[in-house]
Residue, then its C-alpha position, 0 to 999 in steps of 0.5 A: m608394399s613398402t614404407n620409408d618411415d612413419k610419415a611417408p605415404l605407403t606405396v604400392n608399385g610406386e603409386a602413393l596411397v592415402a596416408i592417414d595420420d593419428e587423427r581419429l576418423v568418424t563414420f556417418d553415424g559418428a559424424v551425425r553425433l559429432i555435429h549434434e554434440t558440437l554444433g547442436i544441429p539435428i542433421p539426419k544421416s541421410r542428408l549427410q549421405k546425400d550431400s556426400a554423394n552429390g559432392i556438397a559434403p567433403p569426400p571420405d578420407a578413407i574407406y574401410g570395407r564398405t564404411y566411409l570414414f571422415r576427418p572430424a574437422k572436415i565434417l564440422a566445417y561442412a556442417r557450419t556451412l549449413v547454418r545461416p544467420f538469422p535475418p535482422p528484424a525489418a525496421 
């Protein structure tokens, strides 16, 4: 494994690995708390897991052991797609 500098991606046998910058990543539990605290949406963990498995939610940005890690900005962008505007009252 080799590194050229801090910004270059890690490589193994010439293949680039995912480069994770200094941004903090969140787990499924952290994503649920982040969505609830930021947007006020009471999303269950199972919804996030199912949507991620079905390709609706963003794919994980990194994996640590068996734990999937996500960038907070991507999770919040996904959560905003779940909110629909309230329909205007009928005239």
